[in-house]
DOKE-41907 format. One record per atom (N, C-alpha, C): residue number from 1; atom name; x, y, z. Coordinates in steps of 0.02 Angstrom, whole numbers, padded with zeros to 5 digits, m for minus. Layout:
<nodes>
seq_atom_c1_c2_c3
NUM_CA_X_Y_Z;
...
</nodes>
This chain:
<nodes>
seq_atom_c1_c2_c3
1_N_00043_m00060_00000;
1_CA_00000_00000_00000;
1_C_00044_00062_00000;
2_N_00025_00112_m00037;
2_CA_00065_00173_m00044;
2_C_00060_00216_00019;
3_N_00117_00243_00042;
3_CA_00118_00288_00099;
3_C_00080_00352_00081;
4_N_00032_00370_00124;
4_CA_m00007_00430_00110;
4_C_00033_00494_00123;
5_N_00087_00489_00160;
5_CA_00128_00547_00175;
5_C_00201_00532_00163;
6_N_00221_00524_00100;
6_CA_00291_00511_00085;
6_C_00333_00572_00100;
7_N_00397_00561_00111;
7_CA_00442_00617_00123;
7_C_00450_00660_00061;
8_N_00452_00628_00002;
8_CA_00466_00663_m00060;
8_C_00414_00645_m00113;
9_N_00389_00695_m00147;
9_CA_00347_00685_m00206;
9_C_00388_00705_m00267;
10_N_00397_00659_m00313;
10_CA_00430_00674_m00377;
10_C_00375_00689_m00427;
11_N_00377_00747_m00459;
11_CA_00325_00766_m00507;
11_C_00354_00770_m00577;
12_N_00317_00741_m00623;
12_CA_00339_00737_m00693;
12_C_00280_00748_m00739;
13_N_00292_00783_m00793;
13_CA_00243_00787_m00846;
13_C_00273_00757_m00909;
14_N_00230_00730_m00951;
14_CA_00256_00699_m01012;
14_C_00206_00709_m01069;
15_N_00233_00723_m01127;
15_CA_00191_00727_m01188;
15_C_00229_00691_m01243;
16_N_00201_00636_m01266;
16_CA_00231_00596_m01319;
16_C_00305_00582_m01303;
17_N_00315_00553_m01244;
17_CA_00382_00541_m01220;
17_C_00403_00468_m01219;
18_N_00374_00427_m01263;
18_CA_00387_00355_m01258;
18_C_00460_00337_m01273;
19_N_00497_00381_m01306;
19_CA_00566_00365_m01324;
19_C_00611_00360_m01264;
20_N_00599_00400_m01212;
20_CA_00644_00403_m01155;
20_C_00611_00387_m01088;
21_N_00546_00379_m01087;
21_CA_00510_00373_m01024;
21_C_00531_00313_m00982;
22_N_00542_00256_m01014;
22_CA_00563_00197_m00976;
22_C_00629_00209_m00940;
23_N_00676_00240_m00974;
23_CA_00742_00253_m00943;
23_C_00735_00302_m00884;
24_N_00693_00352_m00892;
24_CA_00683_00401_m00839;
24_C_00652_00367_m00777;
25_N_00600_00329_m00787;
25_CA_00567_00295_m00731;
25_C_00614_00246_m00697;
26_N_00653_00211_m00736;
26_CA_00701_00164_m00707;
26_C_00751_00200_m00662;
27_N_00775_00259_m00685;
27_CA_00823_00296_m00643;
27_C_00791_00323_m00580;
28_N_00727_00339_m00583;
28_CA_00692_00363_m00523;
28_C_00679_00307_m00473;
29_N_00660_00249_m00498;
29_CA_00646_00194_m00452;
29_C_00710_00161_m00425;
30_N_00767_00181_m00450;
30_CA_00831_00156_m00424;
30_C_00860_00203_m00371;
31_N_00822_00252_m00348;
31_CA_00846_00297_m00296;
31_C_00858_00259_m00231;
32_N_00913_00276_m00196;
32_CA_00927_00242_m00133;
32_C_00887_00271_m00074;
33_N_00855_00329_m00084;
33_CA_00804_00354_m00038;
33_C_00737_00326_m00061;
34_N_00705_00286_m00020;
34_CA_00646_00250_m00044;
34_C_00580_00280_m00020;
35_N_00582_00332_00021;
35_CA_00521_00361_00048;
35_C_00496_00415_m00001;
36_N_00469_00393_m00057;
36_CA_00446_00440_m00107;
36_C_00386_00412_m00146;
37_N_00352_00457_m00180;
37_CA_00301_00440_m00229;
37_C_00320_00474_m00294;
38_N_00297_00447_m00350;
38_CA_00308_00478_m00415;
38_C_00240_00494_m00445;
39_N_00231_00558_m00462;
39_CA_00169_00581_m00493;
39_C_00184_00600_m00565;
40_N_00150_00568_m00611;
40_CA_00159_00583_m00682;
40_C_00092_00606_m00711;
41_N_00092_00664_m00742;
41_CA_00034_00688_m00779;
41_C_00049_00679_m00853;
42_N_00011_00636_m00886;
42_CA_00016_00626_m00957;
42_C_m00026_00680_m00992;
43_N_00009_00725_m01025;
43_CA_m00023_00784_m01053;
43_C_m00051_00770_m01123;
44_N_m00096_00720_m01126;
44_CA_m00131_00706_m01189;
44_C_m00088_00673_m01242;
45_N_m00043_00629_m01221;
45_CA_00002_00596_m01269;
45_C_m00037_00554_m01319;
46_N_m00010_00550_m01380;
46_CA_m00041_00510_m01433;
46_C_00004_00452_m01455;
47_N_00062_00444_m01422;
47_CA_00106_00388_m01438;
47_C_00094_00332_m01387;
48_N_00145_00296_m01368;
48_CA_00138_00240_m01322;
48_C_00150_00259_m01249;
49_N_00151_00323_m01234;
49_CA_00164_00346_m01166;
49_C_00115_00315_m01116;
50_N_00050_00317_m01131;
50_CA_m00001_00291_m01085;
50_C_00010_00216_m01071;
51_N_00028_00178_m01122;
51_CA_00040_00107_m01112;
51_C_00101_00095_m01067;
52_N_00153_00133_m01077;
52_CA_00213_00126_m01036;
52_C_00198_00142_m00963;
53_N_00160_00196_m00952;
53_CA_00143_00215_m00884;
53_C_00099_00163_m00850;
54_N_00052_00136_m00887;
54_CA_00007_00085_m00859;
54_C_00046_00023_m00839;
55_N_00094_00004_m00879;
55_CA_00134_m00055_m00864;
55_C_00176_m00045_m00801;
56_N_00207_00014_m00795;
56_CA_00247_00028_m00735;
56_C_00203_00032_m00673;
57_N_00144_00062_m00680;
57_CA_00100_00072_m00622;
57_C_00075_00005_m00594;
58_N_00069_m00046_m00636;
58_CA_00045_m00111_m00613;
58_C_00092_m00142_m00562;
59_N_00157_m00130_m00570;
59_CA_00206_m00161_m00526;
59_C_00240_m00112_m00478;
60_N_00221_m00049_m00481;
60_CA_00252_00002_m00438;
60_C_00197_00045_m00407;
61_N_00172_00026_m00348;
61_CA_00117_00063_m00317;
61_C_00134_00135_m00299;
62_N_00198_00152_m00295;
62_CA_00217_00221_m00280;
62_C_00209_00267_m00340;
63_N_00195_00239_m00398;
63_CA_00184_00279_m00458;
63_C_00110_00296_m00465;
64_N_00094_00360_m00466;
64_CA_00025_00383_m00474;
64_C_00020_00420_m00541;
65_N_m00022_00394_m00585;
65_CA_m00027_00420_m00653;
65_C_m00093_00456_m00662;
66_N_m00090_00514_m00692;
66_CA_m00150_00554_m00707;
66_C_m00147_00576_m00780;
67_N_m00204_00580_m00811;
67_CA_m00208_00599_m00882;
67_C_m00247_00664_m00889;
68_N_m00226_00704_m00937;
68_CA_m00262_00766_m00951;
68_C_m00266_00777_m01026;
69_N_m00307_00824_m01046;
69_CA_m00305_00846_m01115;
69_C_m00238_00881_m01126;
70_N_m00220_00894_m01187;
70_CA_m00156_00925_m01201;
70_C_m00159_00999_m01182;
71_N_m00142_01014_m01119;
71_CA_m00149_01082_m01093;
71_C_m00083_01120_m01094;
72_N_m00028_01086_m01108;
72_CA_00037_01119_m01108;
72_C_00077_01105_m01045;
73_N_00142_01116_m01050;
73_CA_00188_01097_m00996;
73_C_00171_01130_m00929;
74_N_00160_01195_m00929;
74_CA_00151_01231_m00866;
74_C_00087_01209_m00831;
75_N_00032_01206_m00866;
75_CA_m00031_01185_m00835;
75_C_m00028_01113_m00811;
76_N_00005_01070_m00850;
76_CA_00012_01000_m00830;
76_C_00056_00995_m00767;
77_N_00108_01037_m00764;
77_CA_00152_01037_m00706;
77_C_00115_01060_m00644;
78_N_00074_01111_m00651;
78_CA_00034_01135_m00594;
78_C_m00015_01081_m00571;
79_N_m00044_01044_m00618;
79_CA_m00088_00989_m00599;
79_C_m00050_00936_m00559;
80_N_00010_00920_m00582;
80_CA_00051_00870_m00547;
80_C_00067_00894_m00476;
81_N_00085_00957_m00469;
81_CA_00100_00984_m00403;
81_C_00040_00979_m00356;
82_N_m00019_00986_m00385;
82_CA_m00080_00982_m00344;
82_C_m00091_00913_m00313;
83_N_m00062_00861_m00343;
83_CA_m00069_00793_m00317;
83_C_m00014_00775_m00267;
84_N_00037_00817_m00261;
84_CA_00095_00800_m00220;
84_C_00077_00800_m00145;
85_N_00102_00749_m00109;
85_CA_00087_00742_m00038;
85_C_00150_00744_00006;
86_N_00207_00749_m00025;
86_CA_00269_00745_00013;
86_C_00289_00809_00047;
87_N_00333_00804_00096;
87_CA_00362_00862_00129;
87_C_00405_00902_00080;
88_N_00439_00866_00035;
88_CA_00479_00896_m00017;
88_C_00452_00876_m00085;
89_N_00462_00920_m00135;
89_CA_00438_00907_m00203;
89_C_00497_00912_m00251;
90_N_00512_00857_m00284;
90_CA_00567_00854_m00331;
90_C_00541_00857_m00402;
91_N_00569_00902_m00442;
91_CA_00550_00907_m00512;
91_C_00589_00856_m00554;
92_N_00554_00824_m00600;
92_CA_00586_00777_m00645;
92_C_00560_00789_m00716;
93_N_00605_00786_m00765;
93_CA_00583_00788_m00835;
93_C_00581_00717_m00861;
94_N_00535_00703_m00906;
94_CA_00523_00635_m00929;
94_C_00575_00610_m00979;
95_N_00626_00651_m00993;
95_CA_00680_00627_m01038;
95_C_00749_00631_m01005;
96_N_00752_00653_m00943;
96_CA_00816_00657_m00908;
96_C_00827_00595_m00864;
97_N_00889_00588_m00840;
97_CA_00907_00532_m00797;
97_C_00933_00560_m00730;
98_N_00929_00520_m00678;
98_CA_00945_00545_m00611;
98_C_00991_00497_m00575;
99_N_01043_00527_m00544;
99_CA_01090_00487_m00505;
99_C_01053_00455_m00447;
100_N_01074_00395_m00429;
100_CA_01035_00356_m00380;
100_C_01032_00388_m00311;
101_N_01077_00434_m00297;
101_CA_01077_00467_m00231;
101_C_01048_00537_m00232;
102_N_01016_00557_m00288;
102_CA_00990_00625_m00294;
102_C_00942_00642_m00237;
103_N_00891_00602_m00227;
103_CA_00840_00617_m00177;
103_C_00869_00618_m00107;
104_N_00912_00571_m00092;
104_CA_00942_00568_m00026;
104_C_00985_00630_m00012;
105_N_01026_00650_m00059;
105_CA_01071_00706_m00048;
105_C_01033_00772_m00042;
106_N_00984_00783_m00086;
106_CA_00948_00846_m00083;
106_C_00902_00851_m00023;
107_N_00868_00797_m00006;
107_CA_00824_00799_00053;
107_C_00864_00806_00117;
108_N_00923_00775_00120;
108_CA_00966_00784_00179;
108_C_00990_00856_00185;
109_N_01004_00887_00128;
109_CA_01025_00958_00129;
109_C_00968_01002_00156;
110_N_00907_00990_00133;
110_CA_00851_01030_00157;
110_C_00836_01015_00230;
111_N_00845_00953_00251;
111_CA_00837_00936_00322;
111_C_00885_00977_00365;
112_N_00946_00985_00340;
112_CA_00999_01018_00380;
112_C_00998_01094_00373;
113_N_00965_01121_00321;
113_CA_00964_01193_00309;
113_C_00891_01216_00305;
114_N_00862_01226_00362;
114_CA_00790_01241_00365;
114_C_00771_01309_00337;
115_N_00821_01352_00325;
115_CA_00807_01418_00295;
115_C_00808_01416_00219;
116_N_00825_01358_00190;
116_CA_00827_01351_00117;
116_C_00761_01320_00093;
117_N_00729_01354_00046;
117_CA_00664_01330_00021;
117_C_00668_01292_m00044;
118_N_00727_01295_m00077;
118_CA_00734_01262_m00142;
118_C_00808_01248_m00153;
119_N_00823_01188_m00178;
119_CA_00892_01170_m00193;
119_C_00895_01135_m00261;
120_N_00945_01155_m00301;
120_CA_00957_01123_m00365;
120_C_01025_01090_m00363;
121_N_01051_01072_m00422;
121_CA_01117_01041_m00426;
121_C_01148_01054_m00494;
122_N_01211_01036_m00500;
122_CA_01244_01036_m00565;
122_C_01215_00978_m00606;
123_N_01232_00976_m00670;
123_CA_01208_00923_m00713;
123_C_01259_00909_m00768;
124_N_01259_00848_m00792;
124_CA_01297_00833_m00852;
124_C_01247_00824_m00909;
125_N_01267_00836_m00970;
125_CA_01222_00831_m01026;
125_C_01233_00766_m01064;
126_N_01178_00739_m01089;
126_CA_01180_00679_m01130;
126_C_01142_00692_m01195;
127_N_01156_00651_m01245;
127_CA_01122_00660_m01309;
127_C_01062_00613_m01315;
128_N_01037_00608_m01375;
128_CA_00976_00569_m01387;
128_C_00985_00496_m01370;
129_N_01046_00470_m01377;
129_CA_01059_00399_m01364;
129_C_01083_00387_m01292;
130_N_01086_00440_m01252;
130_CA_01107_00433_m01183;
130_C_01182_00440_m01172;
131_N_01219_00455_m01224;
131_CA_01291_00463_m01218;
131_C_01307_00532_m01188;
132_N_01357_00535_m01145;
132_CA_01379_00598_m01117;
132_C_01411_00642_m01171;
133_N_01394_00706_m01171;
133_CA_01420_00752_m01221;
133_C_01485_00785_m01200;
134_N_01502_00779_m01136;
134_CA_01561_00812_m01110;
134_C_01547_00881_m01083;
135_N_01485_00905_m01089;
135_CA_01466_00971_m01065;
135_C_01438_00964_m00994;
136_N_01465_01002_m00948;
136_CA_01441_01003_m00879;
136_C_01406_01070_m00866;
137_N_01347_01067_m00839;
137_CA_01309_01127_m00822;
137_C_01323_01144_m00750;
138_N_01356_01200_m00739;
138_CA_01371_01223_m00671;
138_C_01334_01289_m00659;
139_N_01334_01311_m00597;
139_CA_01299_01372_m00578;
139_C_01323_01394_m00510;
140_N_01309_01457_m00490;
140_CA_01324_01478_m00422;
140_C_01290_01432_m00371;
141_N_01320_01425_m00312;
141_CA_01293_01378_m00263;
141_C_01261_01413_m00203;
142_N_01284_01472_m00184;
142_CA_01256_01505_m00125;
142_C_01200_01553_m00143;
143_N_01159_01569_m00094;
143_CA_01101_01612_m00105;
143_C_01120_01679_m00135;
144_N_01169_01713_m00106;
144_CA_01188_01779_m00130;
144_C_01216_01776_m00201;
145_N_01256_01726_m00215;
145_CA_01283_01718_m00283;
145_C_01227_01706_m00334;
146_N_01179_01666_m00315;
146_CA_01123_01651_m00360;
146_C_01082_01714_m00374;
147_N_01066_01752_m00321;
147_CA_01027_01813_m00331;
147_C_01065_01862_m00376;
148_N_01129_01867_m00367;
148_CA_01169_01914_m00407;
148_C_01169_01897_m00481;
149_N_01164_01832_m00497;
149_CA_01169_01811_m00567;
149_C_01100_01802_m00599;
150_N_01047_01803_m00560;
150_CA_00979_01789_m00587;
150_C_00961_01836_m00645;
151_N_00987_01898_m00643;
151_CA_00969_01946_m00694;
151_C_00999_01928_m00762;
152_N_01051_01887_m00762;
152_CA_01086_01870_m00824;
152_C_01063_01804_m00853;
153_N_01058_01753_m00811;
153_CA_01037_01688_m00837;
153_C_01004_01647_m00782;
154_N_00969_01597_m00803;
154_CA_00934_01552_m00757;
154_C_00985_01507_m00722;
155_N_00994_01514_m00657;
155_CA_01048_01478_m00622;
155_C_01028_01409_m00597;
156_N_00972_01382_m00621;
156_CA_00951_01316_m00599;
156_C_00935_01272_m00659;
157_N_00954_01209_m00656;
157_CA_00928_01157_m00701;
157_C_00861_01136_m00673;
158_N_00808_01150_m00709;
158_CA_00741_01140_m00680;
158_C_00730_01069_m00656;
159_N_00754_01020_m00694;
159_CA_00742_00951_m00675;
159_C_00786_00928_m00617;
160_N_00828_00974_m00590;
160_CA_00868_00957_m00531;
160_C_00839_00987_m00468;
161_N_00785_01025_m00474;
161_CA_00761_01065_m00417;
161_C_00718_01023_m00370;
162_N_00729_01035_m00305;
162_CA_00685_01008_m00253;
162_C_00662_01065_m00209;
163_N_00596_01070_m00199;
163_CA_00565_01123_m00159;
163_C_00541_01095_m00092;
164_N_00536_01140_m00044;
164_CA_00495_01125_00015;
164_C_00421_01134_m00006;
165_N_00380_01087_00013;
165_CA_00310_01090_m00007;
165_C_00276_01152_00023;
166_N_00292_01168_00085;
166_CA_00259_01226_00116;
166_C_00279_01292_00082;
167_N_00339_01295_00054;
167_CA_00359_01355_00017;
167_C_00319_01360_m00048;
168_N_00309_01304_m00082;
168_CA_00267_01304_m00142;
168_C_00196_01326_m00126;
169_N_00170_01304_m00069;
169_CA_00103_01325_m00049;
169_C_00099_01401_m00041;
170_N_00154_01431_m00017;
170_CA_00155_01503_m00007;
170_C_00160_01542_m00072;
171_N_00201_01518_m00119;
171_CA_00214_01557_m00180;
171_C_00162_01545_m00234;
172_N_00126_01490_m00232;
172_CA_00076_01476_m00282;
172_C_00103_01439_m00342;
173_N_00064_01437_m00395;
173_CA_00079_01396_m00453;
173_C_00131_01428_m00499;
174_N_00157_01386_m00545;
174_CA_00195_01413_m00601;
174_C_00149_01454_m00645;
175_N_00178_01502_m00680;
175_CA_00139_01546_m00723;
175_C_00157_01536_m00797;
176_N_00108_01546_m00841;
176_CA_00119_01541_m00913;
176_C_00144_01607_m00943;
177_N_00156_01657_m00901;
177_CA_00171_01724_m00928;
177_C_00235_01725_m00970;
178_N_00285_01685_m00950;
178_CA_00349_01686_m00984;
178_C_00365_01617_m01012;
179_N_00356_01610_m01077;
179_CA_00372_01547_m01111;
179_C_00420_01563_m01168;
180_N_00484_01541_m01166;
180_CA_00515_01507_m01110;
180_C_00531_01556_m01053;
181_N_00551_01530_m00997;
181_CA_00569_01572_m00940;
181_C_00522_01565_m00882;
182_N_00472_01519_m00886;
182_CA_00423_01513_m00832;
182_C_00456_01493_m00766;
183_N_00512_01456_m00770;
183_CA_00546_01435_m00708;
183_C_00573_01495_m00671;
184_N_00599_01545_m00707;
184_CA_00629_01604_m00676;
184_C_00579_01639_m00630;
185_N_00517_01644_m00652;
185_CA_00467_01677_m00611;
185_C_00457_01639_m00545;
186_N_00453_01572_m00549;
186_CA_00445_01532_m00489;
186_C_00505_01540_m00443;
187_N_00565_01536_m00470;
187_CA_00625_01544_m00428;
187_C_00626_01612_m00394;
188_N_00606_01663_m00430;
188_CA_00605_01731_m00401;
188_C_00556_01735_m00343;
189_N_00498_01704_m00351;
189_CA_00448_01705_m00297;
189_C_00474_01667_m00236;
190_N_00510_01612_m00248;
190_CA_00538_01575_m00192;
190_C_00592_01616_m00156;
191_N_00634_01651_m00195;
191_CA_00687_01692_m00166;
191_C_00658_01747_m00122;
192_N_00598_01771_m00138;
192_CA_00567_01822_m00096;
192_C_00548_01796_m00027;
193_N_00544_01730_m00020;
193_CA_00519_01701_00042;
193_C_00570_01657_00080;
194_N_00624_01637_00045;
194_CA_00672_01593_00078;
194_C_00739_01597_00042;
195_N_00788_01564_00069;
195_CA_00852_01557_00035;
195_C_00849_01500_m00015;
196_N_00894_01501_m00063;
196_CA_00899_01448_m00113;
196_C_00972_01428_m00120;
197_N_00984_01370_m00151;
197_CA_01052_01345_m00156;
197_C_01058_01297_m00215;
198_N_01119_01287_m00238;
198_CA_01136_01234_m00286;
198_C_01189_01190_m00255;
199_N_01185_01125_m00265;
199_CA_01237_01080_m00242;
199_C_01286_01067_m00298;
200_N_01351_01070_m00284;
200_CA_01402_01062_m00337;
200_C_01414_00989_m00355;
201_N_01360_00952_m00365;
201_CA_01364_00882_m00385;
201_C_01319_00871_m00445;
202_N_01341_00829_m00490;
202_CA_01303_00816_m00551;
202_C_01251_00762_m00538;
203_N_01194_00783_m00510;
203_CA_01142_00736_m00490;
203_C_01094_00720_m00547;
204_N_01099_00756_m00602;
204_CA_01053_00748_m00658;
204_C_01092_00740_m00723;
205_N_01067_00696_m00766;
205_CA_01092_00692_m00835;
205_C_01039_00724_m00879;
206_N_01055_00784_m00903;
206_CA_01007_00826_m00939;
206_C_01013_00812_m01013;
207_N_00957_00790_m01043;
207_CA_00959_00768_m01112;
207_C_00946_00826_m01160;
208_N_00992_00835_m01207;
208_CA_00984_00886_m01259;
208_C_00982_00851_m01327;
209_N_00931_00867_m01365;
209_CA_00924_00837_m01432;
209_C_00880_00882_m01475;
210_N_00883_00872_m01539;
210_CA_00855_00921_m01586;
210_C_00779_00926_m01583;
211_N_00744_00874_m01561;
211_CA_00671_00878_m01560;
211_C_00643_00897_m01492;
212_N_00686_00914_m01444;
212_CA_00662_00935_m01378;
212_C_00631_01004_m01383;
213_N_00590_01022_m01333;
213_CA_00556_01087_m01334;
213_C_00606_01144_m01337;
214_N_00661_01138_m01300;
214_CA_00711_01192_m01299;
214_C_00738_01206_m01368;
215_N_00752_01154_m01407;
215_CA_00781_01163_m01472;
215_C_00729_01183_m01524;
216_N_00665_01165_m01514;
216_CA_00614_01181_m01563;
216_C_00597_01255_m01565;
217_N_00605_01291_m01510;
217_CA_00587_01361_m01509;
217_C_00636_01402_m01551;
218_N_00609_01451_m01587;
218_CA_00652_01494_m01627;
218_C_00695_01537_m01582;
219_N_00753_01559_m01608;
219_CA_00799_01599_m01568;
219_C_00766_01664_m01545;
220_N_00729_01697_m01591;
220_CA_00698_01760_m01573;
220_C_00644_01750_m01520;
221_N_00605_01696_m01526;
221_CA_00553_01682_m01476;
221_C_00584_01669_m01408;
222_N_00640_01631_m01407;
222_CA_00674_01619_m01344;
222_C_00699_01684_m01314;
223_N_00729_01727_m01356;
223_CA_00756_01790_m01331;
223_C_00701_01834_m01301;
224_N_00644_01836_m01334;
224_CA_00589_01878_m01309;
224_C_00562_01851_m01243;
225_N_00552_01785_m01238;
225_CA_00527_01757_m01176;
225_C_00576_01765_m01119;
226_N_00640_01754_m01132;
226_CA_00691_01761_m01080;
226_C_00698_01834_m01059;
227_N_00693_01881_m01106;
227_CA_00698_01952_m01090;
227_C_00642_01973_m01044;
228_N_00582_01950_m01058;
228_CA_00525_01967_m01015;
228_C_00535_01938_m00945;
229_N_00562_01877_m00941;
229_CA_00575_01847_m00876;
229_C_00628_01885_m00838;
230_N_00681_01907_m00873;
230_CA_00733_01947_m00841;
230_C_00705_02013_m00814;
231_N_00661_02044_m00852;
231_CA_00631_02107_m00829;
231_C_00591_02095_m00765;
232_N_00556_02039_m00762;
232_CA_00519_02023_m00701;
232_C_00568_02015_m00642;
233_N_00624_01981_m00653;
233_CA_00674_01972_m00601;
233_C_00702_02040_m00580;
234_N_00717_02082_m00629;
234_CA_00745_02149_m00616;
234_C_00699_02190_m00571;
235_N_00635_02191_m00587;
235_CA_00588_02231_m00549;
235_C_00573_02201_m00481;
236_N_00567_02135_m00478;
236_CA_00546_02102_m00416;
236_C_00601_02101_m00364;
237_N_00663_02091_m00385;
237_CA_00719_02085_m00338;
237_C_00757_02150_m00330;
238_N_00731_02205_m00358;
238_CA_00757_02273_m00346;
238_C_00831_02280_m00367;
239_N_00846_02259_m00427;
239_CA_00913_02271_m00453;
239_C_00923_02345_m00467;
240_N_00986_02366_m00467;
240_CA_01003_02435_m00485;
240_C_00993_02445_m00561;
241_N_00981_02508_m00580;
241_CA_00967_02522_m00650;
241_C_01026_02509_m00696;
242_N_01087_02507_m00667;
242_CA_01145_02490_m00708;
242_C_01141_02420_m00737;
243_N_01095_02378_m00710;
243_CA_01088_02310_m00734;
243_C_01039_02305_m00793;
244_N_01008_02360_m00813;
244_CA_00960_02357_m00868;
244_C_00989_02326_m00931;
245_N_01050_02344_m00953;
245_CA_01077_02312_m01013;
245_C_01080_02236_m01008;
246_N_01089_02209_m00947;
246_CA_01090_02137_m00939;
246_C_01022_02106_m00952;
247_N_00969_02143_m00936;
247_CA_00901_02119_m00950;
247_C_00892_02105_m01024;
248_N_00921_02148_m01065;
248_CA_00909_02146_m01137;
248_C_00968_02114_m01175;
249_N_01009_02075_m01140;
249_CA_01063_02040_m01174;
249_C_01034_01998_m01231;
250_N_01068_01997_m01286;
250_CA_01043_01960_m01344;
250_C_01003_02006_m01389;
251_N_00949_02035_m01362;
251_CA_00910_02083_m01401;
251_C_00950_02146_m01415;
252_N_00991_02168_m01366;
252_CA_01032_02228_m01376;
252_C_01083_02218_m01432;
253_N_01103_02156_m01442;
253_CA_01152_02143_m01494;
253_C_01124_02159_m01564;
254_N_01058_02164_m01568;
254_CA_01027_02180_m01632;
254_C_01026_02255_m01646;
255_N_01043_02296_m01595;
255_CA_01043_02369_m01602;
255_C_01111_02393_m01625;
256_N_01114_02452_m01656;
256_CA_01178_02482_m01673;
256_C_01219_02496_m01610;
257_N_01285_02498_m01616;
257_CA_01329_02508_m01558;
257_C_01313_02574_m01522;
258_N_01299_02627_m01560;
258_CA_01284_02691_m01529;
258_C_01223_02688_m01484;
259_N_01172_02651_m01506;
259_CA_01111_02645_m01466;
259_C_01125_02606_m01402;
260_N_01167_02555_m01406;
260_CA_01183_02516_m01346;
260_C_01221_02559_m01295;
261_N_01268_02599_m01318;
261_CA_01305_02643_m01273;
261_C_01260_02695_m01241;
262_N_01212_02721_m01279;
262_CA_01166_02771_m01252;
262_C_01124_02741_m01196;
263_N_01099_02681_m01206;
263_CA_01058_02648_m01155;
263_C_01099_02634_m01092;
264_N_01161_02612_m01100;
264_CA_01203_02599_m01042;
264_C_01216_02663_m01003;
265_N_01226_02719_m01038;
265_CA_01239_02783_m01005;
265_C_01178_02807_m00967;
266_N_01119_02800_m00998;
266_CA_01057_02821_m00965;
266_C_01045_02781_m00901;
267_N_01058_02715_m00903;
267_CA_01048_02673_m00844;
267_C_01096_02693_m00788;
268_N_01158_02709_m00806;
268_CA_01207_02728_m00757;
268_C_01188_02794_m00723;
269_N_01164_02842_m00763;
269_CA_01144_02907_m00735;
269_C_01084_02898_m00687;
270_N_01038_02853_m00703;
270_CA_00980_02844_m00660;
270_C_01001_02816_m00592;
271_N_01051_02773_m00590;
271_CA_01075_02746_m00527;
271_C_01106_02801_m00483;
272_N_01133_02854_m00513;
272_CA_01167_02906_m00475;
272_C_01118_02958_m00447;
273_N_01055_02954_m00467;
273_CA_01006_03003_m00444;
273_C_00992_02994_m00370;
</nodes>
């Protein structure tokens, strides 16, 4: 019988993910921390995803599967969070892999650091066949370092993040306002209420391949979504006006050099007022 109050809820959404779903579930069920449940929301898949999930659920009572119409990643993720019962909530992507000690290490860190509401980790990247690419994703590890860099780039691998459930209850759901960039808004809301951290260990194998959502988005669409997310971070976390050019990194490169210099000068003058 499934524990009604597991220590950790792993939440996953999947849409037409039959190519990698078995490998992901296998890596999750091989965790050496066993006090967990796995919640998967199938976001209206039309491939063999539903069959794969049904087969796993028959022999793994800790797996709870829910189906929805194709509502999109953010709404499906919010639905999955609504089913979570654990003290901690670990994000998982349906195409990534997880080191067997991920849950144990991150939950132990949160146990020991009660002022931290969210913890991520470094990651290594793998390709479509699961081979390591040699690229390691690193990020700042301390709260102050993370806040300082938030204006420039997203300092968390989303599928490495573990939240305190009570902090999620305080900040509310993910928002569709910034696509891509929806994670930034959530991280910013968490930072307003607690400290955050990254662990300098590669607890996730992050899969990059040409048909993934990240690669399918056009460069301009990604730039616009990320810029809007940076502006939200800038306003919410009270950055100085000298940081405005960082908000528009990428987009500013499309402007003439004279225009970029003028904007930087204006931002600097505003800080001196």
